[in-house]
C-alpha positions as CSV (number, residue, x, y, z in Angstrom):
1,M,-7.6,-9.8,-4.1
2,L,-8.5,-11.6,-1.0
3,S,-4.8,-11.8,0.0
4,F,-4.8,-8.0,-0.2
5,F,-8.0,-8.0,1.9
6,R,-6.2,-10.1,4.6
7,R,-3.1,-7.9,4.6
8,L,-5.4,-5.0,5.5
9,T,-7.0,-6.8,8.4
10,Q,-4.1,-7.5,10.8
11,S,-5.8,-5.4,13.5
12,R,-9.3,-5.1,14.9
13,F,-9.3,-1.5,13.7
14,G,-8.0,-2.6,10.3
15,V,-11.0,-4.8,9.7
16,I,-13.3,-1.8,9.8
17,I,-11.2,-0.2,7.1
18,T,-11.3,-3.4,5.1
19,F,-15.0,-3.7,5.1
20,G,-14.9,-0.5,3.1
21,L,-12.3,-1.8,0.7
22,L,-13.4,-5.2,-0.5
23,G,-13.7,-5.1,-4.3
24,V,-12.6,-6.6,-7.6
25,I,-8.8,-6.0,-7.8
26,A,-8.5,-8.2,-10.8
27,L,-10.7,-5.8,-12.6
28,A,-9.8,-2.4,-11.3
29,F,-6.5,-2.9,-9.5
30,A,-8.2,-0.8,-6.7
31,A,-10.5,-1.3,-3.8
32,G,-14.3,-1.3,-3.5
33,D,-16.7,-1.6,-0.6
34,M,-19.3,-4.0,0.7
35,T,-22.4,-1.9,0.2
36,G,-24.4,-4.6,-1.6
37,L,-26.3,-4.1,-4.9
38,G,-29.9,-4.6,-5.6
39,G,-31.7,-6.2,-8.5
40,G,-34.9,-7.5,-10.0
41,T,-36.3,-4.7,-12.2
42,S,-36.1,-3.8,-15.9
43,G,-35.4,-0.3,-17.2
44,I,-33.8,2.5,-15.3
45,A,-35.8,4.0,-12.4
46,A,-35.5,7.7,-11.6
47,D,-33.3,6.9,-8.6
48,D,-31.1,4.4,-10.4
49,V,-27.8,5.4,-11.9
50,A,-27.5,2.1,-13.9
51,T,-28.9,-1.2,-14.7
52,V,-26.7,-4.3,-15.3
53,G,-28.7,-7.1,-16.8
54,K,-31.3,-7.8,-14.1
55,A,-29.6,-5.8,-11.4
56,D,-30.1,-2.1,-10.5
57,V,-27.5,0.3,-9.1
58,T,-29.2,3.0,-7.1
59,A,-27.9,6.6,-6.5
60,N,-27.4,5.9,-2.8
61,E,-25.4,2.7,-3.5
62,L,-23.1,4.6,-5.9
63,R,-22.7,7.5,-3.4
64,T,-21.9,5.2,-0.6
65,R,-19.4,3.2,-2.7
66,V,-17.6,6.4,-3.9
67,Q,-17.3,7.6,-0.3
68,T,-16.0,4.3,1.0
69,E,-13.5,3.9,-1.8
70,M,-12.2,7.4,-1.3
71,E,-11.7,6.7,2.4
72,G,-9.8,3.5,1.4
73,F,-7.5,5.4,-0.9
74,R,-7.1,8.1,1.7
75,Q,-5.2,5.6,3.9
76,Q,-2.3,5.9,1.5
77,Q,-2.9,9.6,0.6
78,P,-4.1,11.3,3.8
79,T,-4.7,14.7,2.1
80,L,-7.1,13.3,-0.4
81,D,-10.6,14.9,-0.3
82,M,-13.8,14.1,-2.1
83,A,-13.6,16.9,-4.6
84,S,-10.1,15.9,-5.7
85,Y,-11.1,12.2,-5.8
86,V,-14.1,13.0,-8.1
87,Q,-12.1,15.4,-10.3
88,Q,-9.2,12.9,-10.7
89,G,-11.5,10.2,-12.1
90,G,-12.3,8.3,-8.9
91,F,-16.1,8.7,-9.3
92,D,-16.1,7.4,-12.9
93,G,-13.8,4.5,-11.9
94,T,-16.1,3.5,-9.0
95,L,-19.1,3.4,-11.3
96,D,-17.2,1.3,-13.9
97,R,-16.1,-1.1,-11.2
98,I,-19.6,-1.6,-9.9
99,T,-21.1,-2.3,-13.3
100,A,-18.2,-4.5,-14.4
101,S,-18.4,-6.6,-11.2
102,L,-22.1,-7.1,-11.5
103,A,-21.8,-8.0,-15.2
104,L,-19.1,-10.6,-14.5
105,E,-21.2,-12.1,-11.7
106,Q,-24.3,-12.5,-14.0
107,F,-22.2,-13.8,-16.9
108,G,-20.6,-16.4,-14.6
109,R,-24.0,-17.6,-13.4
110,Q,-25.2,-17.8,-17.0
111,Q,-22.2,-20.1,-17.7
112,G,-23.2,-22.4,-14.9
113,M,-20.5,-21.3,-12.4
114,V,-21.2,-21.6,-8.7
115,V,-19.7,-20.2,-5.6
116,S,-20.5,-22.4,-2.6
117,K,-21.6,-21.1,0.9
118,R,-18.7,-23.2,2.3
119,A,-16.2,-21.2,0.2
120,V,-17.6,-17.9,1.4
121,D,-17.5,-19.2,5.0
122,G,-13.9,-20.0,4.6
123,Q,-13.0,-16.6,3.2
124,I,-14.6,-14.8,6.1
125,A,-13.2,-17.2,8.8
126,S,-9.7,-16.8,7.4
127,I,-9.5,-13.1,8.1
128,P,-7.0,-12.7,10.9
129,A,-8.7,-9.7,12.5
130,L,-11.9,-11.7,12.9
131,Q,-10.1,-14.4,15.0
132,G,-10.4,-14.4,18.7
133,P,-7.8,-15.1,21.5
134,T,-7.9,-18.9,20.6
135,G,-6.9,-18.1,17.0
136,K,-10.3,-19.2,15.6
137,F,-13.0,-17.2,13.9
138,D,-14.9,-15.2,16.5
139,P,-18.6,-14.8,15.5
140,S,-19.3,-12.1,18.1
141,L,-16.4,-10.0,16.8
142,Y,-17.7,-10.4,13.3
143,Q,-21.2,-9.3,14.4
144,R,-19.8,-6.3,16.2
145,V,-17.9,-5.1,13.1
146,L,-21.1,-5.5,11.0
147,V,-23.0,-3.3,13.5
148,E,-20.3,-0.7,13.6
149,R,-20.2,-0.4,9.8
150,K,-24.0,-0.6,9.4
151,L,-23.6,-3.7,7.2
152,T,-25.3,-7.1,7.0
153,D,-23.9,-10.6,6.7
154,A,-25.8,-10.9,3.4
155,Q,-24.0,-7.8,2.0
156,I,-20.6,-9.2,3.0
157,R,-21.3,-12.6,1.4
158,A,-22.8,-11.0,-1.8
159,D,-19.6,-9.0,-2.3
160,I,-17.3,-12.0,-1.7
161,V,-19.4,-14.1,-4.1
162,R,-19.2,-11.3,-6.7
163,D,-15.5,-11.0,-6.3
164,T,-14.9,-14.8,-6.5
165,Y,-16.8,-14.9,-9.8
166,A,-14.7,-12.1,-11.2
167,Q,-11.5,-13.8,-10.1
168,Q,-12.5,-17.1,-11.7
169,L,-13.3,-15.3,-15.0
170,I,-10.5,-12.8,-15.0
171,L,-7.4,-14.6,-13.8
172,P,-7.1,-17.1,-16.7
173,T,-7.6,-14.3,-19.2
174,R,-5.0,-12.1,-17.5
175,G,-2.5,-15.0,-17.6
176,A,-2.6,-15.1,-21.4
177,S,0.4,-13.0,-22.0
178,Q,2.6,-14.8,-24.5
179,V,4.1,-12.5,-27.2
180,P,5.7,-13.7,-30.4
181,S,9.2,-12.4,-31.3
182,Q,8.0,-10.8,-34.6
183,L,5.5,-8.7,-32.6
184,A,8.2,-7.7,-30.2
185,L,10.8,-6.8,-32.9
186,P,9.4,-3.3,-33.8
187,F,9.1,-2.4,-30.2
188,A,12.6,-3.6,-29.4
189,S,13.9,-1.6,-32.4
190,L,12.1,1.5,-31.0
191,L,13.8,1.1,-27.7
192,L,17.2,1.2,-29.4
193,E,16.4,4.6,-31.0
194,K,18.7,7.4,-29.9
195,R,18.1,11.2,-30.1
196,S,20.4,14.1,-29.6
197,G,20.0,17.9,-29.6
198,L,20.5,21.1,-27.6
199,V,18.7,22.4,-24.6
200,G,18.7,26.1,-23.6
201,F,17.2,27.6,-20.4
202,I,15.7,31.0,-19.6
203,P,15.6,31.3,-15.7
204,T,12.9,33.3,-14.1
205,A,15.5,34.8,-11.8
206,A,17.2,36.5,-14.7
207,V,14.0,38.1,-16.0
208,P,13.5,41.8,-15.0
209,A,11.0,41.9,-12.1
210,G,9.0,44.9,-13.3
211,P,7.0,47.3,-11.1
212,A,5.5,46.2,-7.7
213,P,2.0,44.8,-8.1
214,T,-1.0,47.1,-7.1
215,D,-3.6,46.1,-4.6
216,A,-6.0,45.4,-7.4
217,E,-3.6,43.0,-9.0
218,L,-3.0,41.3,-5.7
219,N,-6.8,40.9,-5.1
220,A,-7.3,39.5,-8.6
221,F,-4.4,37.0,-8.3
222,Y,-5.7,35.9,-4.9
223,R,-9.2,35.3,-6.2
224,R,-7.9,33.3,-9.2
225,N,-5.6,31.2,-7.0
226,V,-7.7,31.0,-3.9
227,A,-7.1,27.2,-3.7
228,R,-3.4,27.9,-2.9
229,Y,-4.4,29.7,0.3
230,T,-7.2,27.3,1.4
231,I,-6.7,25.3,4.5
232,P,-7.9,21.7,4.1
233,E,-10.6,20.3,6.3
234,R,-9.3,20.1,9.9
235,R,-10.6,18.1,12.8
236,V,-10.4,18.8,16.5
237,I,-9.9,15.4,18.1
238,R,-10.5,14.3,21.7
239,Y,-8.7,11.3,22.9
240,A,-7.4,9.5,26.0
241,V,-4.6,7.0,26.0
242,V,-4.7,3.8,28.1
243,D,-1.2,2.3,28.3
244,A,1.0,0.0,30.4
245,A,2.1,2.8,32.6
246,Q,-1.4,3.1,34.0
247,V,-1.5,-0.5,35.1
248,K,2.1,-0.8,36.2
249,A,1.2,-1.4,39.9
250,Q,-1.1,-4.2,38.9
251,A,1.5,-5.8,36.7
252,V,4.2,-6.5,39.3
253,P,4.5,-10.3,39.7
254,T,4.7,-11.8,43.2
255,D,7.5,-14.2,44.3
256,A,5.0,-17.0,44.3
257,E,4.0,-16.3,40.7
258,I,7.6,-16.2,39.6
259,A,8.3,-19.5,41.4
260,A,5.2,-21.1,39.8
261,Q,6.2,-20.0,36.4
262,Y,9.7,-21.3,36.9
263,Q,8.3,-24.7,37.8
264,Q,6.0,-24.6,34.8
265,D,8.9,-23.9,32.5
266,R,11.4,-26.0,34.3
267,A,12.4,-27.8,31.1
268,R,13.3,-24.5,29.6
269,Y,15.8,-23.9,32.4
270,A,17.2,-27.4,32.5
271,P,20.8,-28.1,31.2
272,T,20.9,-28.5,27.5
273,E,23.3,-29.5,24.8
274,K,23.5,-27.6,21.5
275,R,25.5,-28.8,18.5
276,T,26.6,-27.2,15.3
277,I,26.1,-29.8,12.5
278,T,27.0,-29.9,8.8
279,Q,25.2,-32.6,6.8
280,V,24.4,-33.7,3.3
281,V,21.6,-36.0,2.1
282,V,22.4,-38.5,-0.7
283,A,19.7,-40.3,-2.7
284,D,21.6,-43.7,-3.0
285,Q,23.5,-45.7,-0.3
286,A,26.6,-46.3,-2.5
287,G,27.0,-42.5,-3.2
288,A,26.5,-41.8,0.5
289,A,29.1,-44.3,1.6
290,A,31.6,-42.8,-0.9
291,I,31.1,-39.3,0.5
292,A,31.3,-40.6,4.1
293,A,34.6,-42.3,3.4
294,K,36.1,-39.1,2.0
295,V,34.9,-37.1,5.0
296,K,36.3,-39.6,7.4
297,A,39.6,-39.5,5.5
298,G,39.9,-35.8,6.1
299,T,38.0,-34.1,3.2
300,A,35.7,-31.3,4.3
301,I,32.1,-32.4,4.1
302,T,31.2,-29.3,2.0
303,D,33.9,-30.2,-0.5
304,A,33.0,-33.9,-0.7
305,A,29.4,-33.0,-1.2
306,R,30.2,-30.4,-3.9
307,A,32.4,-32.9,-5.8
308,A,29.4,-35.2,-6.0
309,G,27.2,-32.3,-7.3
310,L,25.5,-31.8,-3.9
311,E,25.4,-29.0,-1.4
312,A,25.9,-29.5,2.3
313,S,23.9,-27.5,4.9
314,T,24.8,-26.4,8.4
315,Q,22.6,-26.0,11.5
316,T,24.1,-23.8,14.2
317,A,23.6,-24.4,17.9
318,V,20.6,-26.7,17.4
319,E,19.1,-28.8,20.2
320,K,18.3,-32.5,19.6
321,A,14.5,-32.1,19.4
322,A,14.8,-29.3,16.9
323,Y,17.3,-31.3,14.8
324,A,15.2,-34.4,14.8
325,G,12.3,-32.3,13.5
326,T,14.3,-31.4,10.4
327,T,15.9,-34.8,9.8
328,S,14.6,-37.9,11.7
329,P,14.8,-39.3,15.2
330,Q,17.3,-42.0,14.1
331,V,19.7,-39.4,12.7
332,A,19.3,-37.2,15.7
333,D,20.1,-40.1,18.1
334,A,23.2,-41.0,16.2
335,V,24.5,-37.4,15.8
336,F,23.9,-36.5,19.5
337,A,25.5,-39.7,20.7
338,A,28.7,-39.0,18.7
339,A,31.8,-37.1,19.9
340,N,32.9,-33.7,18.7
341,A,34.4,-33.7,15.2
342,A,33.0,-37.2,14.5
343,V,31.4,-38.2,11.2
344,V,28.1,-40.0,11.4
345,G,26.5,-42.0,8.7
346,P,25.3,-42.9,6.3
347,V,22.0,-43.1,8.2
348,R,18.7,-44.0,6.3
349,T,16.0,-41.3,6.3
350,P,12.8,-40.8,4.4
351,L,14.7,-38.6,1.9
352,G,17.7,-40.7,1.4
353,W,21.0,-41.3,3.3
354,T,22.4,-38.7,5.6
355,I,26.1,-38.1,6.4
356,A,26.7,-35.6,9.2
357,R,29.7,-34.1,10.9
358,I,29.7,-32.6,14.4
359,D,31.4,-29.2,14.1
360,S,31.1,-28.2,17.8
361,I,29.3,-29.0,21.0
362,Q,28.0,-26.4,23.4
363,N,26.8,-27.4,26.9
364,V,24.4,-24.9,28.4
365,P,24.2,-25.2,32.2
366,A,20.9,-25.2,34.1
367,K,19.4,-21.9,35.4
368,T,18.4,-21.6,39.0
369,L,15.3,-19.7,40.1
370,D,17.4,-16.7,41.1
371,Q,19.2,-16.7,37.8
372,A,16.0,-16.9,35.8
373,R,14.1,-14.5,38.1
374,G,14.7,-11.4,36.0
375,E,13.5,-12.7,32.7
376,I,10.5,-14.4,34.3
377,A,9.5,-11.2,36.1
378,T,9.8,-9.2,32.8
379,A,7.7,-11.7,30.9
380,L,5.0,-12.0,33.7
381,S,4.9,-8.2,34.0
382,A,4.1,-7.9,30.3
383,Q,1.5,-10.6,30.5
384,K,-0.2,-9.1,33.5
385,A,-0.1,-5.6,32.0
386,Q,-1.7,-6.9,28.8
387,A,-4.4,-8.7,30.8
388,A,-5.1,-5.6,32.8
389,L,-5.3,-3.5,29.7
390,G,-7.6,-6.1,28.2
391,K,-10.0,-5.8,31.1
392,I,-10.1,-2.0,30.8
393,H,-10.5,-2.3,27.0
394,D,-13.5,-4.7,27.5
395,A,-15.0,-2.5,30.2
396,I,-14.9,0.5,27.9
397,D,-16.2,-1.5,25.0
398,D,-19.2,-2.5,27.1
399,G,-19.7,1.1,28.0
400,L,-19.6,2.2,24.3
401,S,-22.0,-0.6,23.5
402,D,-24.4,0.9,26.1
403,N,-24.1,4.3,24.3
404,A,-21.8,5.9,26.9
405,T,-20.4,9.2,25.8
406,F,-16.7,10.1,25.6
407,D,-17.0,12.3,28.7
408,E,-18.8,9.5,30.6
409,I,-16.1,7.0,29.7
410,I,-13.3,9.4,30.7
411,A,-15.0,10.1,34.1
412,D,-15.8,6.5,34.8
413,R,-12.3,5.2,34.0
414,K,-10.5,8.3,35.5
415,L,-8.6,8.9,32.3
416,T,-6.9,12.1,31.1
417,A,-8.7,13.6,28.1
418,I,-6.6,15.5,25.5
419,T,-8.0,17.9,22.9
420,T,-5.9,18.6,19.8
421,P,-6.0,21.8,17.8
422,G,-7.5,21.6,14.4
423,L,-5.4,19.0,12.5
424,V,-5.4,18.1,8.8
425,A,-5.4,14.5,7.7
426,N,-1.6,14.1,7.9
427,G,-1.6,15.2,11.6
428,T,-0.1,18.7,11.0
429,N,-1.5,21.9,12.5
430,P,-1.8,24.6,9.7
431,D,-1.6,27.3,12.4
432,A,1.8,26.0,13.5
433,P,3.5,24.9,10.2
434,A,6.9,24.6,11.8
435,T,5.7,21.9,14.2
436,Q,6.2,18.3,13.0
437,P,3.2,15.9,13.3
438,D,3.4,13.5,16.3
439,A,4.0,10.0,14.8
440,A,2.3,8.5,17.9
441,L,-0.9,10.3,17.0
442,A,-1.1,8.8,13.5
443,P,-3.6,6.0,14.3
444,I,-5.7,8.4,16.4
445,V,-5.8,11.1,13.6
446,S,-6.6,8.4,11.0
447,A,-9.5,7.1,13.1
448,A,-10.9,10.6,13.6
449,F,-10.8,11.3,9.9
450,Q,-12.8,8.2,9.2
451,A,-15.5,9.2,11.6
452,T,-18.4,11.5,10.8
453,E,-20.0,14.0,13.1
454,G,-22.3,12.3,15.6
455,D,-20.4,9.0,15.5
456,A,-19.8,7.2,18.8
457,P,-16.3,7.2,20.3
458,Q,-14.0,4.4,19.1
459,M,-11.0,2.5,20.5
460,V,-7.8,2.5,18.5
461,Q,-4.8,0.3,19.1
462,T,-1.7,2.4,19.8
463,G,0.9,-0.2,20.8
464,S,1.8,-3.9,20.5
465,D,1.6,-4.2,24.3
466,G,-2.1,-3.7,24.3
467,S,-2.1,0.0,24.7
468,F,-5.0,1.8,23.1
469,A,-6.8,5.1,22.9
470,V,-10.4,6.2,23.2
471,V,-11.0,8.6,20.3
472,A,-13.9,10.9,19.6
473,L,-14.4,13.5,16.9
474,G,-14.7,16.9,18.7
475,R,-15.4,19.2,15.8
476,V,-15.0,19.4,12.0
477,V,-13.5,22.7,10.6
478,R,-14.5,22.8,7.0
479,A,-12.0,23.7,4.3
480,A,-11.8,27.5,3.9
481,P,-9.4,30.1,2.4
482,R,-7.3,32.3,4.7
483,P,-8.2,36.0,4.4
484,L,-6.0,37.9,2.0
485,A,-4.7,40.1,4.9
486,Q,-3.3,37.0,6.6
487,V,-1.5,35.7,3.5
488,R,-0.6,38.9,1.8
489,P,3.2,38.3,1.8
490,A,2.7,34.8,0.3
491,V,0.3,36.2,-2.4
492,M,2.8,38.9,-3.2
493,R,5.6,36.3,-3.5
494,D,3.5,34.0,-5.7
495,L,2.3,36.8,-7.9
496,M,5.9,38.0,-8.6
497,A,7.0,34.4,-9.3
498,D,4.0,33.9,-11.6
499,R,4.8,37.2,-13.4
500,A,8.5,36.2,-13.8
501,S,7.4,32.8,-15.2
502,Q,5.1,34.4,-17.7
503,A,7.8,36.8,-18.8
504,A,10.3,33.9,-19.1
505,R,7.8,32.1,-21.2
506,K,7.4,35.2,-23.5
507,Y,11.2,35.4,-24.0
508,A,11.3,31.6,-24.6
509,N,8.6,31.8,-27.3
510,A,10.5,34.7,-28.9
511,A,13.7,32.7,-29.0
512,L,11.7,29.8,-30.4
513,A,10.4,32.0,-33.3
514,R,14.0,33.0,-34.1
515,I,15.2,29.4,-34.0
516,N,12.4,28.4,-36.4
517,K,13.8,31.1,-38.8
518,G,17.2,29.4,-38.8
519,V,19.0,31.3,-35.9
520,P,21.2,28.9,-33.9
521,L,19.7,28.1,-30.5
522,Q,22.4,29.8,-28.3
523,Q,22.3,33.0,-30.5
524,A,18.5,33.1,-30.3
525,L,18.6,32.9,-26.5
526,G,21.4,35.6,-26.3
527,Q,19.1,38.1,-28.1
528,S,16.8,38.1,-25.1
529,G,18.7,41.1,-23.7
530,F,19.8,39.6,-20.4
531,P,22.4,36.9,-19.5
532,V,21.3,33.2,-19.9
533,P,23.2,30.0,-19.2
534,P,24.9,28.4,-22.2
535,A,23.0,25.7,-24.1
536,R,24.0,22.1,-23.4
537,P,24.0,19.1,-25.7
538,V,21.7,16.2,-24.7
539,T,21.7,12.6,-26.0
540,A,19.5,9.8,-24.8
541,S,18.0,6.5,-25.9
542,R,14.3,5.6,-25.7
543,A,15.2,2.6,-23.5
544,Q,16.7,4.9,-20.9
545,I,13.4,6.7,-20.7
546,M,11.3,3.5,-20.6
547,Q,13.4,2.1,-17.7
548,N,12.2,4.9,-15.3
549,P,9.6,7.0,-17.1
550,E,8.3,8.7,-13.9
551,N,11.7,10.1,-13.0
552,T,12.8,11.0,-16.5
553,P,13.3,14.8,-16.9
554,P,10.4,16.3,-18.9
555,V,13.0,17.8,-21.4
556,L,14.0,14.2,-22.4
557,R,10.4,13.1,-22.7
558,L,9.7,16.1,-24.9
559,M,12.6,15.2,-27.2
560,F,11.1,11.8,-27.9
561,S,7.8,13.4,-29.1
562,M,9.4,15.9,-31.5
563,A,10.2,15.7,-35.2
564,Q,13.8,16.0,-36.3
565,G,15.0,19.5,-36.9
566,T,12.2,21.1,-34.8
567,A,12.3,23.1,-31.6
568,K,9.8,23.4,-28.7
569,T,9.5,25.1,-25.3
570,I,8.6,23.5,-22.0
571,A,8.2,24.9,-18.5
572,G,10.8,24.0,-15.8
573,P,10.6,24.5,-12.0
574,D,12.5,27.9,-12.2
575,G,12.2,29.0,-15.8
576,W,11.5,27.8,-19.4
577,F,13.5,25.3,-21.5
578,V,14.0,25.6,-25.2
579,V,14.7,22.2,-26.8
580,K,16.1,21.7,-30.3
581,L,16.1,18.1,-31.7
582,D,19.0,17.8,-34.1
583,K,19.2,14.1,-34.9
584,I,17.3,10.8,-34.6
585,D,19.2,7.5,-34.9
586,R,16.7,4.8,-35.7
587,G,17.2,1.5,-33.9
588,N,17.2,-2.0,-35.5
589,A,16.9,-5.0,-33.1
590,T,17.1,-7.6,-35.9
591,G,19.3,-10.4,-34.5
592,N,19.5,-8.8,-31.1
593,Q,17.9,-11.5,-29.0
594,A,18.5,-9.8,-25.7
595,A,16.6,-6.7,-26.8
596,I,13.8,-8.7,-28.3
597,Q,13.4,-10.8,-25.2
598,A,13.3,-7.7,-23.0
599,A,10.6,-6.2,-25.3
600,R,8.6,-9.4,-25.1
601,G,8.6,-9.3,-21.3
602,S,7.6,-5.7,-21.3
603,I,4.7,-6.2,-23.8
604,A,3.6,-9.3,-21.9
605,R,3.0,-7.3,-18.8
606,S,0.4,-5.2,-20.7
607,V,-1.1,-7.8,-22.9
608,G,-2.9,-9.6,-20.0
609,R,-4.4,-6.4,-18.8
610,E,-5.5,-5.6,-22.4
611,Y,-7.2,-9.0,-22.7
612,V,-9.0,-8.5,-19.4
613,D,-10.2,-5.0,-20.5
614,Q,-11.5,-6.4,-23.8
615,F,-13.1,-9.4,-22.1
616,V,-14.9,-7.2,-19.6
617,K,-16.2,-5.0,-22.4
618,A,-17.6,-8.1,-24.2
619,V,-19.2,-9.3,-21.0
620,R,-20.8,-5.9,-20.3
621,A,-22.1,-5.9,-23.9
622,Q,-23.6,-9.4,-23.6
623,V,-25.2,-8.8,-20.1
624,G,-26.4,-5.4,-21.0
625,V,-25.3,-2.2,-19.1
626,K,-27.3,1.0,-19.2
627,T,-26.6,4.2,-17.3
628,N,-28.8,7.1,-16.4
629,P,-26.7,10.2,-17.3
630,K,-29.0,12.6,-15.3
631,A,-28.8,10.5,-12.1
632,V,-25.1,10.0,-12.5
633,A,-24.6,13.7,-12.9
634,R,-26.7,14.4,-9.9
635,V,-24.7,12.1,-7.7
636,R,-21.4,13.6,-9.0
637,A,-22.7,17.1,-8.3
638,E,-23.7,16.1,-4.7
639,L,-20.2,14.7,-4.0
640,L,-18.4,17.7,-5.6
641,A,-20.5,20.0,-3.4
642,Q,-18.7,18.5,-0.4
643,G,-15.7,20.4,-1.6
644,G,-12.7,19.6,0.7
645,S,-15.0,17.7,3.1
646,N,-14.7,14.0,3.3
647,N,-18.0,13.4,4.8
């Protein structure tokens, strides 16, 4: 889990996201936050949604955790809103994760487990985004992040401790995934099962359109499907970019600076010798001597090594110091003193005896100041630009710390402010659907959608050269449906498509009734009264479906849930399918070791998760978990009331 945490924290902005994502991945395979959980009372108070042993979970803590987790998942699904998150099970999952992690922590403590302060210090200090220019942990940066996210050091530490307890308890259980062959045999046999049948199709385009819909029908359809015509929450964003172009004049290096850098890096521009070397390391001296003799007699070193059951390696255009670092100084001295095509060795090294052949020698002449001027100037320009941007960044950061407004920052630094139209979370403008989102705005839009109204401006990195943007949330435009007058053509089109789909379904059900009375599938479809495509035979094995279940056509998935000789209907993108299952060929994996081993591997991936699930249930039962249904329902209703809002 903590490796996932670190991957999310490769930028200073990323660490803000991560402080909303730390959780028990071993339990939930998802992210949590660092809101901290209270404890110390018995029974469930009116404001508590649950008690776990001696700890309480308040309604505010649950609400905050749900909001934070939703924002975390939104990094991967920008259009996700609170209503969708709650309705799709996110709310229930969050509550389960909170109570499970608390139960595991208390169970671990009961068993005498301990997480030391030093271990927690190490986890915090190892986060890359909390490391300063020296590469070491920066306490001031850590404190600034805590202030920005309204968190405390105690909350951070409590969540890391809780997560560590969970890992220590869960990982050994999850690793218990051995499956005996006899258990895998029925599953392997099931995968060998094959099914065949016929599939017919009634396309909506072939169904008679019927009369044009009335205004009343349009209004009714619009009201029933108003979500289709609802614009998601939009945000008007104000931002100003600070990039290298704005400090270009300050970044031009002088001749003196170029000359000084040349002197400082003089060794880099001195003449060098690079060699391409093929070598083999042998454990014993006698074996090394035999290989060396063969190579000196004309055998290729790769062939001589392979004949002895070894593999030679080649280093291309390597300098002496680099080569010595991979072998030893003694080998490097001998190899770089030898002539081209010479064979060196055996030479004793800590790993054995080395034989090397010099394949080629490349002499790189020295570079004069004039020859190196271009690359030095480019490097110095980048350094000076980054330093200048850093000074501006720090000055703006100081201003924001002193509660300066966006307009004050822009005026003080003489920046150009830009105001976007109302954008949705993926950066598109619903009022200009043909316009593609600007990829350069992605980090700016992401930052704006994590802010709430009234938040201070923030700085967002926009380039690896130190460029950044000052971002402020201008205005939130709540999700709302477009008026029917604006979307009337779309409503008309959707209504007609829906009507055609319903009619196609009616014809498919009529054909299904005829098939169940013994009428052949193609004949039953032909009695619909309009032309339909010919039925086609379909054959598949269950193993094919299991290999890629998400991309398996729904028709095939349906076939493997039917009884032999039956027929069913299923909706398609442009009509309705009628499926008739004619034959089931049962599989038998007895003696098929490849199939059994594959089944064992597949089951093993699930067994560990099942053990974890059962273990956590047992821990929850032992520690004692109680929920307050009324308080939980109240929090759920509050979050659902946000609708498409994410705040």
